[in-house]
Every structure is written in C-alpha cells, then in structure tokens.
MIMAR-921038 format. One record per residue: chain; x, y, z of N, C-alpha, C, O in turn; residue number from 1; residue in one letter. Coordinates in Angstrom, 1 decimal. Atoms other than C-alpha are relative to their C-alpha. Example, Ala and Ser with C-alpha at 12.3 -4.5 7.8 and 13.67 -1.06 7.14 Angstrom:
{rec A; {0.9; -1.2; 0.0}; {12.3; -4.5; 7.8}; {0.9; 1.2; 0.0}; {1.9; 1.2; 0.7}; 1; A} {rec A; {-0.9; -1.1; 0.0}; {13.7; -1.1; 7.1}; {-0.8; 1.1; 0.8}; {-0.3; 2.2; 0.9}; 2; S} 
***
This chain:
{rec A; {-0.3; 0.4; 1.4}; {-31.7; -79.9; -40.8}; {0.1; 1.1; -0.9}; {1.1; 1.1; -1.7}; 1; M} {rec A; {-0.1; -1.2; 0.8}; {-32.4; -76.6; -42.5}; {1.3; 0.8; 0.3}; {2.0; 1.2; -0.7}; 2; A} {rec A; {-1.3; -0.7; -0.3}; {-29.4; -75.1; -40.6}; {1.2; -0.7; -0.5}; {2.1; -0.1; -1.0}; 3; G} {rec A; {-1.1; 0.8; 0.6}; {-27.2; -78.0; -41.7}; {0.2; 0.3; -1.5}; {1.3; 0.4; -1.9}; 4; D} {rec A; {0.0; -0.2; 1.4}; {-28.1; -77.4; -45.3}; {0.6; 1.4; -0.3}; {1.3; 1.6; -1.3}; 5; M} {rec A; {-0.5; -1.3; 0.1}; {-27.4; -73.7; -44.9}; {1.5; 0.0; 0.2}; {2.2; 0.7; -0.6}; 6; L} {rec A; {-1.4; 0.1; -0.2}; {-24.0; -74.5; -43.5}; {0.7; -0.6; -1.2}; {1.8; -0.2; -1.6}; 7; E} {rec A; {-0.5; 0.6; 1.1}; {-23.3; -76.8; -46.4}; {0.2; 1.0; -1.2}; {1.2; 1.0; -1.8}; 8; V} {rec A; {0.0; -1.0; 1.1}; {-24.2; -74.1; -48.9}; {1.0; 1.1; 0.2}; {1.7; 1.6; -0.7}; 9; H} {rec A; {-1.0; -1.0; -0.3}; {-22.1; -71.5; -47.1}; {1.4; -0.5; -0.2}; {2.3; 0.2; -0.7}; 10; L} {rec A; {-1.3; 0.6; 0.2}; {-19.1; -73.8; -47.0}; {0.4; -0.2; -1.4}; {1.5; 0.1; -1.8}; 11; L} {rec A; {-0.3; 0.1; 1.5}; {-19.4; -74.6; -50.7}; {0.3; 1.3; -0.6}; {1.2; 1.4; -1.5}; 12; A} {rec A; {-0.2; -1.3; 0.6}; {-19.6; -70.9; -51.5}; {1.4; 0.5; 0.4}; {2.1; 1.1; -0.4}; 13; A} {rec A; {-1.3; -0.4; -0.4}; {-16.5; -70.2; -49.4}; {1.1; -0.7; -0.7}; {2.1; -0.1; -1.1}; 14; A} {rec A; {-1.0; 0.8; 0.8}; {-14.6; -73.0; -51.2}; {0.0; 0.4; -1.4}; {1.1; 0.4; -2.1}; 15; L} {rec A; {0.1; -0.3; 1.4}; {-15.8; -71.9; -54.6}; {0.6; 1.4; -0.3}; {1.0; 1.6; -1.5}; 16; R} {rec A; {-0.4; -1.4; 0.3}; {-14.9; -68.2; -54.3}; {1.2; 0.2; -0.8}; {2.3; 0.2; -0.4}; 17; A} {rec A; {-1.0; -0.3; 1.0}; {-12.9; -67.4; -57.4}; {1.2; -1.0; 0.0}; {2.3; -0.5; -0.2}; 18; D} {rec A; {-1.1; 1.0; 0.1}; {-10.9; -70.6; -57.3}; {-0.2; -0.9; -1.2}; {-1.2; -1.6; -1.3}; 19; R} {rec A; {0.2; 0.8; 1.2}; {-10.4; -72.2; -60.7}; {1.2; -0.9; -0.3}; {1.3; -1.5; -1.3}; 20; T} {rec A; {-1.2; 0.9; 0.2}; {-7.1; -74.1; -60.2}; {0.2; -0.9; 1.2}; {-0.2; -0.6; 2.3}; 21; D} {rec A; {-0.2; 1.0; -1.0}; {-6.0; -77.1; -58.3}; {0.9; 0.6; 1.1}; {0.7; 0.2; 2.3}; 22; V} {rec A; {-0.9; -0.5; -1.0}; {-3.3; -75.1; -56.5}; {-0.8; 0.7; 1.1}; {-0.5; 0.6; 2.3}; 23; E} {rec A; {0.8; -0.7; -1.0}; {-5.9; -72.9; -54.8}; {-0.7; -0.9; 0.9}; {-0.7; -0.8; 2.1}; 24; S} {rec A; {0.7; 1.0; -0.9}; {-8.0; -75.9; -53.6}; {1.0; -0.7; 0.9}; {0.7; -1.0; 2.0}; 25; Y} {rec A; {-1.0; 0.7; -0.8}; {-4.8; -77.7; -52.5}; {0.4; 0.9; 1.2}; {0.5; 0.3; 2.3}; 26; A} {rec A; {-0.4; -0.8; -1.1}; {-3.8; -74.7; -50.4}; {-1.1; 0.1; 1.0}; {-0.8; 0.0; 2.2}; 27; R} {rec A; {1.1; -0.1; -1.0}; {-7.2; -74.3; -48.8}; {-0.2; -1.3; 0.8}; {-0.3; -1.3; 2.0}; 28; I} {rec A; {0.3; 1.3; -0.6}; {-7.7; -78.0; -48.1}; {1.2; -0.5; 0.9}; {1.0; -1.0; 1.9}; 29; L} {rec A; {-1.2; 0.6; -0.8}; {-4.1; -78.8; -46.9}; {0.5; 1.0; 1.0}; {1.0; 0.6; 2.1}; 30; S} {rec A; {-0.5; -1.0; -1.0}; {-3.2; -75.5; -45.2}; {-1.1; 0.5; 0.9}; {-0.9; 0.3; 2.1}; 31; D} {rec A; {1.1; -0.6; -0.9}; {-6.4; -73.9; -43.9}; {-0.7; -1.1; 0.8}; {-0.9; -0.9; 2.0}; 32; T} {rec A; {0.8; 1.1; -0.7}; {-8.3; -77.1; -43.1}; {0.9; -1.2; 0.4}; {0.5; -2.0; 1.2}; 33; L} {rec A; {-0.8; 1.2; -0.2}; {-5.4; -79.6; -43.2}; {0.4; -0.3; 1.5}; {0.4; -1.5; 1.9}; 34; G} {rec A; {-0.4; 0.2; -1.3}; {-4.4; -79.1; -39.6}; {-1.2; -0.5; 0.9}; {-1.0; -1.2; 1.9}; 35; Q} {rec A; {1.2; 0.4; -0.7}; {-8.0; -79.7; -38.4}; {-0.5; -1.4; -0.5}; {-1.3; -2.1; 0.2}; 36; A} {rec A; {0.5; 1.3; 0.6}; {-8.7; -82.7; -40.7}; {0.8; -1.2; 0.5}; {2.0; -1.0; 0.8}; 37; L} {rec A; {-0.8; 1.2; -0.4}; {-7.7; -86.2; -39.7}; {1.1; -0.3; -1.0}; {1.1; 0.0; -2.2}; 38; P} {rec A; {-1.2; 0.3; 0.8}; {-4.3; -87.3; -40.9}; {-0.3; -0.9; -1.2}; {-1.0; -1.9; -1.0}; 39; E} {rec A; {0.2; 0.8; 1.2}; {-4.3; -88.6; -44.4}; {-1.3; 0.3; -0.8}; {-1.6; -0.4; -1.8}; 40; G} {rec A; {1.2; -0.2; 0.6}; {-7.7; -87.2; -45.3}; {0.1; 0.8; -1.3}; {-0.6; 0.6; -2.3}; 41; M} {rec A; {-0.2; -0.8; 1.2}; {-6.3; -84.7; -47.9}; {1.4; -0.4; -0.5}; {2.4; -0.5; 0.2}; 42; V} {rec A; {-1.2; 0.3; 0.7}; {-3.7; -85.8; -50.4}; {0.2; 1.0; -1.2}; {-0.8; 1.3; -1.9}; 43; E} {rec A; {-0.3; -0.9; 1.1}; {-2.0; -83.4; -52.8}; {1.1; -0.7; -0.9}; {2.1; -1.1; -0.4}; 44; V} {rec A; {-1.0; 0.6; 0.9}; {-0.3; -84.8; -55.9}; {0.7; 1.2; -0.7}; {0.0; 2.1; -1.2}; 45; E} {rec A; {-0.7; -1.1; 0.6}; {2.4; -82.5; -57.3}; {0.9; -0.5; -1.2}; {1.3; -1.6; -1.2}; 46; R} {rec A; {-0.9; 0.2; 1.2}; {4.3; -82.3; -60.6}; {1.4; 0.1; 0.6}; {1.8; 1.0; 1.2}; 47; R} {rec A; {-1.4; 0.0; -0.5}; {7.9; -83.2; -59.8}; {0.8; 1.1; -0.6}; {0.7; 1.4; -1.8}; 48; R} {rec A; {-0.9; -1.1; 0.4}; {10.5; -80.5; -60.0}; {1.4; -0.3; 0.6}; {1.5; -1.0; 1.6}; 49; R} {rec A; {-1.3; 0.2; -0.6}; {14.2; -80.5; -59.4}; {0.2; 0.8; 1.3}; {0.8; 0.3; 2.3}; 50; L} {rec A; {-0.1; -0.8; -1.2}; {13.8; -77.7; -56.8}; {-1.4; 0.2; 0.5}; {-2.4; 0.4; -0.3}; 51; R} {rec A; {1.3; -0.4; -0.6}; {10.9; -77.0; -54.4}; {-0.9; -1.2; 0.0}; {-0.6; -2.3; -0.3}; 52; G} {rec A; {1.1; 1.1; -0.2}; {7.7; -79.0; -53.8}; {-0.6; -0.4; -1.3}; {-1.1; -1.5; -1.4}; 53; D} {rec A; {0.7; 0.3; 1.2}; {6.4; -78.8; -57.3}; {-1.4; 0.5; 0.0}; {-2.0; 0.8; 1.1}; 54; G} {rec A; {1.3; -0.6; 0.1}; {3.1; -77.5; -58.6}; {-1.1; -1.1; 0.2}; {-1.0; -2.2; -0.3}; 55; E} {rec A; {1.1; 0.9; -0.2}; {-0.1; -79.2; -57.4}; {-0.7; -0.3; -1.3}; {-1.1; 0.6; -2.0}; 56; P} {rec A; {0.8; 0.3; 1.2}; {-1.8; -81.1; -60.2}; {-1.3; -0.7; 0.4}; {-2.2; -0.8; -0.4}; 57; V} {rec A; {1.3; 0.7; -0.5}; {-4.5; -83.0; -58.1}; {-0.1; 0.1; 1.5}; {0.9; 0.2; 2.2}; 58; A} {rec A; {0.3; 0.0; -1.4}; {-6.1; -82.8; -54.7}; {-1.1; -1.1; 0.2}; {-2.1; -1.1; -0.5}; 59; V} {rec A; {0.9; 1.0; -0.3}; {-7.9; -85.8; -53.2}; {-0.4; 0.1; 1.4}; {0.4; 0.4; 2.3}; 60; R} {rec A; {0.6; 0.1; -1.3}; {-10.2; -85.9; -50.2}; {-0.5; -1.4; 0.2}; {-1.4; -1.8; -0.5}; 61; V} {rec A; {0.4; 1.4; -0.2}; {-10.6; -89.3; -48.7}; {-1.0; 0.0; 1.2}; {-0.7; 0.4; 2.3}; 62; L} {rec A; {1.0; 0.0; -1.0}; {-13.9; -89.6; -46.8}; {-0.5; -1.4; 0.1}; {-0.1; -2.3; -0.6}; 63; A} {rec A; {0.5; 1.4; -0.3}; {-15.9; -92.6; -45.5}; {-0.7; -0.5; -1.3}; {-1.8; 0.0; -1.6}; 64; A} {rec A; {0.6; 0.6; 1.1}; {-16.7; -94.6; -48.6}; {0.1; 0.8; -1.3}; {-0.5; 0.4; -2.3}; 65; G} {rec A; {-0.2; -0.9; 1.2}; {-15.8; -91.8; -51.0}; {1.3; 0.6; -0.1}; {2.0; 0.8; 0.8}; 66; R} {rec A; {-1.3; -0.7; 0.3}; {-12.8; -90.3; -52.7}; {-0.4; 1.1; -1.0}; {-1.0; 0.8; -2.0}; 67; E} {rec A; {0.3; -1.2; 0.8}; {-13.2; -86.8; -54.1}; {1.3; 0.5; -0.6}; {2.3; 0.8; 0.1}; 68; L} {rec A; {-1.2; -0.4; 0.6}; {-10.6; -85.7; -56.7}; {-0.2; 1.2; -0.9}; {-1.2; 1.2; -1.7}; 69; E} {rec A; {-0.1; -1.1; 0.9}; {-9.9; -82.4; -58.4}; {1.3; -0.1; -0.7}; {2.4; -0.3; 0.0}; 70; L} {rec A; {-1.2; 0.1; 0.8}; {-7.3; -82.5; -61.2}; {0.1; 1.1; -1.0}; {-0.9; 1.5; -1.6}; 71; R} {rec A; {-0.2; -1.0; 1.0}; {-5.8; -79.9; -63.4}; {-0.3; -0.5; -1.4}; {0.1; -1.6; -1.7}; 72; S} {rec A; {0.4; 0.4; 1.4}; {-7.3; -80.1; -66.9}; {1.1; 0.5; -0.9}; {1.9; 1.4; -0.6}; 73; A} {rec A; {-1.1; -0.3; 1.0}; {-5.0; -80.0; -69.9}; {-0.1; 1.4; -0.6}; {0.9; 2.0; -0.9}; 74; R} {rec A; {0.2; -1.3; 0.6}; {-6.5; -76.8; -71.2}; {-0.4; 1.0; 1.0}; {-1.1; 2.0; 0.7}; 75; R} {rec A; {0.3; -0.9; -1.1}; {-6.8; -75.0; -67.9}; {-1.2; -0.4; 0.8}; {-2.0; -1.3; 0.3}; 76; G} {rec A; {1.1; 0.4; -0.8}; {-9.3; -75.2; -65.2}; {0.2; -1.3; 0.7}; {1.3; -1.8; 0.8}; 77; G} {rec A; {-0.2; 1.3; -0.7}; {-10.0; -78.4; -63.3}; {-1.1; -1.0; -0.4}; {-2.2; -0.6; -0.9}; 78; V} {rec A; {1.0; 1.0; 0.2}; {-11.8; -81.7; -63.7}; {-0.3; -0.6; 1.4}; {0.6; -0.6; 2.2}; 79; T} {rec A; {0.4; 0.6; -1.3}; {-13.7; -83.3; -60.8}; {-0.6; -1.4; -0.2}; {-1.2; -1.7; -1.2}; 80; A} {rec A; {0.5; 1.4; 0.0}; {-14.5; -86.9; -60.0}; {-0.3; -0.4; 1.4}; {0.4; -0.1; 2.4}; 81; E} {rec A; {0.4; 0.6; -1.3}; {-16.3; -88.7; -57.2}; {0.1; -1.5; -0.2}; {-0.5; -2.0; -1.1}; 82; I} {rec A; {-0.1; 1.4; 0.1}; {-15.4; -92.3; -56.6}; {-0.6; -0.7; 1.3}; {-0.4; -0.2; 2.4}; 83; R} {rec A; {0.5; 0.8; -1.1}; {-17.2; -94.9; -54.4}; {1.1; -1.0; 0.3}; {1.7; -1.7; -0.6}; 84; Q} {rec A; {-1.1; 0.9; -0.4}; {-14.7; -96.9; -52.4}; {-0.5; -1.0; 1.1}; {-1.2; -0.6; 2.0}; 85; V} {rec A; {0.3; 1.0; -1.0}; {-15.2; -100.2; -50.5}; {1.3; -0.7; 0.3}; {1.9; -1.3; -0.6}; 86; V} {rec A; {-1.2; 0.7; -0.5}; {-12.4; -101.6; -48.4}; {1.3; 0.4; -0.9}; {2.1; -0.5; -1.2}; 87; H} {rec A; {-1.1; -0.5; 0.7}; {-9.9; -99.5; -50.3}; {0.0; -0.2; -1.5}; {1.0; 0.2; -2.2}; 88; G} {rec A; {0.1; 0.3; 1.4}; {-11.1; -100.6; -53.8}; {-1.0; 1.0; -0.6}; {-2.2; 1.0; -0.1}; 89; V} {rec A; {1.0; -0.8; 0.7}; {-12.7; -98.1; -56.2}; {-1.0; -0.9; -0.8}; {-0.5; -1.6; -1.6}; 90; V} {rec A; {0.9; 0.8; 0.7}; {-15.9; -99.7; -57.3}; {-0.8; 0.8; -1.1}; {-1.4; 0.2; -2.0}; 91; I} {rec A; {0.6; -0.8; 1.0}; {-17.3; -96.8; -59.3}; {0.6; 1.4; 0.0}; {1.1; 1.9; 1.0}; 92; S} {rec A; {-0.5; -1.3; 0.1}; {-16.2; -93.4; -60.5}; {-1.0; 0.8; -0.9}; {-1.5; 0.3; -1.9}; 93; R} {rec A; {0.9; -0.8; 0.7}; {-18.2; -90.5; -61.8}; {0.5; 1.4; -0.2}; {0.9; 2.1; 0.8}; 94; R} {rec A; {-0.4; -1.3; 0.3}; {-17.1; -87.3; -63.5}; {-1.2; 1.0; 0.3}; {-2.3; 0.7; -0.1}; 95; A} {rec A; {1.1; -1.0; -0.4}; {-19.0; -84.3; -62.1}; {0.5; 1.4; -0.2}; {1.7; 1.6; -0.5}; 96; V} {rec A; {-0.4; -1.4; 0.1}; {-19.0; -80.6; -62.3}; {0.6; 0.5; 1.3}; {0.4; -0.1; 2.3}; 97; G} {rec A; {-0.7; -0.4; -1.2}; {-16.9; -78.6; -59.8}; {-1.1; 0.4; 1.0}; {-0.8; 0.2; 2.2}; 98; V} {rec A; {1.0; -0.4; -1.0}; {-20.1; -77.2; -58.2}; {-0.6; -1.2; 0.8}; {-0.7; -1.2; 2.0}; 99; D} {rec A; {0.5; 1.3; -0.7}; {-21.4; -80.8; -57.5}; {1.1; -0.5; 0.9}; {0.8; -1.0; 2.0}; 100; E} {rec A; {-1.1; 0.4; -0.8}; {-17.9; -81.7; -56.2}; {0.1; 0.8; 1.2}; {0.3; 0.2; 2.3}; 101; W} {rec A; {0.0; -0.8; -1.2}; {-17.9; -78.8; -53.9}; {-1.1; -0.2; 1.0}; {-0.9; -0.2; 2.2}; 102; L} {rec A; {1.1; 0.3; -0.9}; {-21.3; -79.6; -52.6}; {0.2; -1.3; 0.8}; {-0.1; -1.4; 1.9}; 103; G} {rec A; {-0.3; 1.3; -0.6}; {-20.3; -83.2; -51.9}; {1.1; 0.2; 1.1}; {1.0; -0.4; 2.2}; 104; T} {rec A; {-1.0; -0.2; -1.0}; {-17.1; -82.0; -50.2}; {-0.5; 0.8; 1.2}; {-0.2; 0.4; 2.4}; 105; L} {rec A; {0.6; -0.7; -1.1}; {-19.1; -79.5; -48.1}; {-0.8; -0.9; 0.9}; {-0.7; -0.8; 2.1}; 106; A} {rec A; {0.8; 0.9; -0.8}; {-21.4; -82.3; -47.0}; {0.9; -0.9; 0.9}; {0.7; -1.1; 2.0}; 107; E} {rec A; {-1.0; 0.8; -0.7}; {-18.4; -84.5; -46.0}; {0.6; 0.8; 1.1}; {0.8; 0.3; 2.2}; 108; E} {rec A; {-0.6; -0.8; -1.0}; {-16.8; -81.7; -44.1}; {-1.0; 0.4; 1.1}; {-0.6; 0.4; 2.3}; 109; L} {rec A; {1.0; -0.3; -1.0}; {-20.0; -80.8; -42.3}; {-0.3; -1.3; 0.9}; {-0.4; -1.1; 2.1}; 110; T} {rec A; {0.1; 1.2; -0.7}; {-20.4; -84.5; -41.3}; {1.2; -0.1; 1.0}; {1.0; -0.5; 2.2}; 111; R} {rec A; {-1.2; 0.1; -0.8}; {-16.9; -84.5; -40.0}; {-0.1; 1.0; 1.2}; {0.3; 0.7; 2.3}; 112; L} {rec A; {0.1; -1.1; -1.1}; {-17.5; -81.2; -38.0}; {-1.0; -0.4; 1.0}; {-0.8; 0.0; 2.2}; 113; A} {rec A; {1.0; 0.4; -1.0}; {-20.5; -82.8; -36.3}; {0.6; -0.9; 1.0}; {0.2; -1.0; 2.1}; 114; E} {rec A; {-0.7; 1.0; -0.9}; {-18.1; -85.4; -34.8}; {1.3; 0.5; 0.6}; {1.8; -0.1; 1.5}; 115; R} {rec A; {-1.4; -0.4; -0.4}; {-14.9; -83.4; -34.4}; {0.0; 1.5; 0.3}; {-0.2; 2.3; -0.6}; 116; N} {rec A; {0.0; -1.5; -0.4}; {-14.6; -80.1; -32.5}; {1.1; 0.8; -0.6}; {0.9; 1.9; -1.0}; 117; A} {rec A; {-1.1; -0.7; 0.7}; {-11.2; -79.2; -34.0}; {-0.4; 0.3; -1.4}; {-0.2; 1.4; -1.9}; 118; T} {rec A; {0.5; -0.2; 1.3}; {-12.7; -79.6; -37.5}; {-1.1; 1.1; 0.0}; {-1.1; 1.9; -0.9}; 119; A} {rec A; {1.1; -1.0; -0.1}; {-15.8; -77.6; -36.5}; {0.6; 1.4; 0.2}; {0.1; 2.3; -0.5}; 120; R} {rec A; {-0.6; -1.3; -0.2}; {-13.6; -74.7; -35.3}; {0.7; 0.5; -1.3}; {0.6; 1.7; -1.6}; 121; D} {rec A; {-0.7; -0.4; 1.2}; {-11.5; -74.7; -38.5}; {-1.1; 0.4; -1.1}; {-0.8; 1.4; -1.8}; 122; A} {rec A; {1.0; -0.4; 0.9}; {-14.7; -74.6; -40.6}; {-0.6; 1.3; 0.4}; {-1.0; 2.1; -0.5}; 123; L} {rec A; {0.6; -1.3; -0.5}; {-16.1; -71.8; -38.5}; {0.9; 1.1; -0.4}; {0.5; 2.2; -0.8}; 124; A} {rec A; {-0.9; -1.1; 0.4}; {-12.9; -69.8; -39.2}; {-0.1; 0.2; -1.5}; {0.0; 1.4; -1.9}; 125; R} {rec A; {0.1; -0.2; 1.4}; {-13.2; -70.5; -42.9}; {-1.2; 0.8; -0.4}; {-1.2; 1.5; -1.4}; 126; L} {rec A; {1.2; -0.6; 0.3}; {-16.7; -69.3; -42.9}; {-0.1; 1.4; 0.6}; {-1.1; 2.1; 0.5}; 127; L} {rec A; {0.0; -1.3; -0.7}; {-15.8; -66.2; -40.9}; {-0.7; 0.1; 1.3}; {-1.1; 1.2; 1.7}; 128; G} {rec A; {0.7; 0.0; -1.2}; {-17.5; -67.2; -37.8}; {0.8; -0.1; 1.3}; {0.3; -0.1; 2.4}; 129; G} 
***
C-alpha cells in the first residue's frame, strides 16, 4: 500500500513537471502513454484550423466511473474538472486544482497498470524506471 502511494506521487510529479498548458498534457497523455492506454481512454479536443491538426484546447481521460478534463483557461493556464459518470451520463462535476486533478489521474493510471502489463511498462518508462 505504501509503495502504491509512492508510485502515485512519483507519477503525479512526473506529469506536473513544468507543464502549464493543455498542449503539454495532451502530448504526454496521447503520445507517451497513448499507445499503452486502452483505445478511447484519452480524448484531445483541438481548435479547428484550415491547416494541420489544430491546437489542443482540452484533454479528457475516461476512467471507470470518472471523466477527468483539463481545458485551456481564457487567461492562460488550465482549468481542471472531475466528473462522475454512470452509464455514460455525467451525474456530477467538480472543479478542482491541477494538483488534485493530477493526483486523481495518477491513481487511475496506477489502477490501470495493476491490471495491464503494457500500461505498467509505459508508466515505468515515464518514471524513468
């Protein structure tokens, strides 16, 4: 149990490291971890452009019973929200700080790694292990 909590804190620290925009989180979650995470677990919402993919404006992580979203704030930085989901319907939503969001994300990824060897290997690479 203590080891699991240490891993959660290490993972949150790795995700937090100097990232203050949605684009950074989108890149980490969709590129670094995206190949190891189950299909559809990470969604990136992009601002439409005539050319290219467009700038990421939100990243959502869909976990069992929860949806975690980071969205670009109007005045820079990001806003974070955690939603409770039952049968695809959002039953509650709560604005949280980025640190709490990262802690919740780290817990979800740790749970996934306990069940999925590919995810476990990707998280180990992210943590430098």
